[in-house]
C-alpha positions as CSV (number, residue, x, y, z in Angstrom):
1,X,-3.6,12.6,-0.2
2,X,-7.4,12.2,0.1
3,X,-8.2,12.5,-3.5
4,X,-10.6,10.4,-5.5
5,X,-8.6,8.1,-7.8
6,X,-9.1,8.0,-11.6
7,X,-7.3,5.1,-13.2
8,X,-7.5,2.4,-15.8
9,X,-8.6,-1.1,-14.8
10,X,-5.3,-2.9,-14.8
11,X,-2.9,-4.0,-12.1
12,X,-4.2,-3.6,-8.6
13,X,-6.6,-0.8,-9.4
14,X,-9.7,-3.0,-10.0
15,X,-9.2,-4.6,-6.5
16,X,-8.9,-1.2,-4.8
17,X,-11.1,1.2,-6.6
18,X,-14.8,1.0,-6.2
19,X,-16.3,3.1,-9.0
20,X,-18.3,6.0,-7.7
21,X,-17.2,5.3,-4.1
22,X,-13.5,6.1,-3.9
23,X,-12.7,6.8,-7.6
24,X,-13.4,5.7,-11.1
25,X,-12.0,3.2,-13.5
26,X,-11.7,3.5,-17.3
27,X,-10.9,0.7,-19.6
28,X,-7.3,0.4,-20.7
29,X,-6.7,2.4,-23.9
30,X,-10.0,4.3,-23.4
31,X,-8.5,7.8,-23.3
32,X,-12.0,9.4,-23.7
33,X,-13.3,7.4,-20.8
34,X,-10.3,8.5,-18.7
35,X,-10.9,12.1,-19.6
36,X,-14.6,11.8,-18.8
37,X,-13.8,10.5,-15.3
38,X,-11.2,13.1,-14.7
39,X,-13.7,15.8,-15.6
40,X,-16.4,14.2,-13.5
41,X,-14.1,14.2,-10.4
42,X,-13.3,17.8,-11.0
43,X,-16.9,18.7,-11.2
44,X,-18.1,16.9,-8.0
45,X,-19.9,19.0,-5.4
46,X,-18.0,19.7,-2.2
47,X,-20.1,17.1,-0.5
48,X,-19.5,14.5,-3.2
49,X,-15.8,15.3,-3.3
50,X,-15.5,15.0,0.5
51,X,-17.3,11.6,0.5
52,X,-15.1,10.2,-2.2
53,X,-11.9,11.7,-0.7
54,X,-12.7,10.1,2.7
55,X,-13.4,6.8,1.0
56,X,-10.1,7.0,-1.0
57,X,-8.2,7.8,2.2
58,X,-9.8,4.8,4.0
59,X,-8.8,2.6,1.2
60,X,-5.2,3.9,1.2
61,X,-4.8,3.6,4.9
62,X,-6.3,0.1,5.1
63,X,-2.9,-1.3,3.9
64,X,0.5,-1.2,5.7
65,X,4.0,-2.2,4.7
66,X,3.7,-5.0,7.2
67,X,0.6,-6.3,5.3
68,X,2.5,-6.1,2.0
69,X,5.5,-7.9,3.6
70,X,3.3,-10.6,5.1
71,X,1.6,-11.2,1.7
72,X,4.9,-11.3,-0.1
73,X,6.4,-13.8,2.4
74,X,3.3,-16.0,2.1
75,X,3.6,-16.0,-1.7
76,X,7.2,-16.9,-1.5
77,X,6.6,-19.6,0.9
78,X,4.0,-21.1,-1.3
79,X,6.4,-21.1,-4.2
80,X,9.2,-22.7,-2.1
81,X,6.8,-25.4,-0.7
82,X,5.4,-26.3,-4.2
């Protein structure tokens, strides 16, 4: 949806979010940090918002269902061949 992402640094988020580029990451359990980053995103200038939004969109569209299926298949084959 072309929005900068604000998340906690768990799961896949640290692999996808580049702080200050396409979003921000707070530490898990850091509700104040999460609120800080949400506020920061909401206060971005139009130019900053557009740059982060475009970067978030590029990140999101960089992956396809085929990519995910190929990675899952590769992981399953490794398990089966182990």
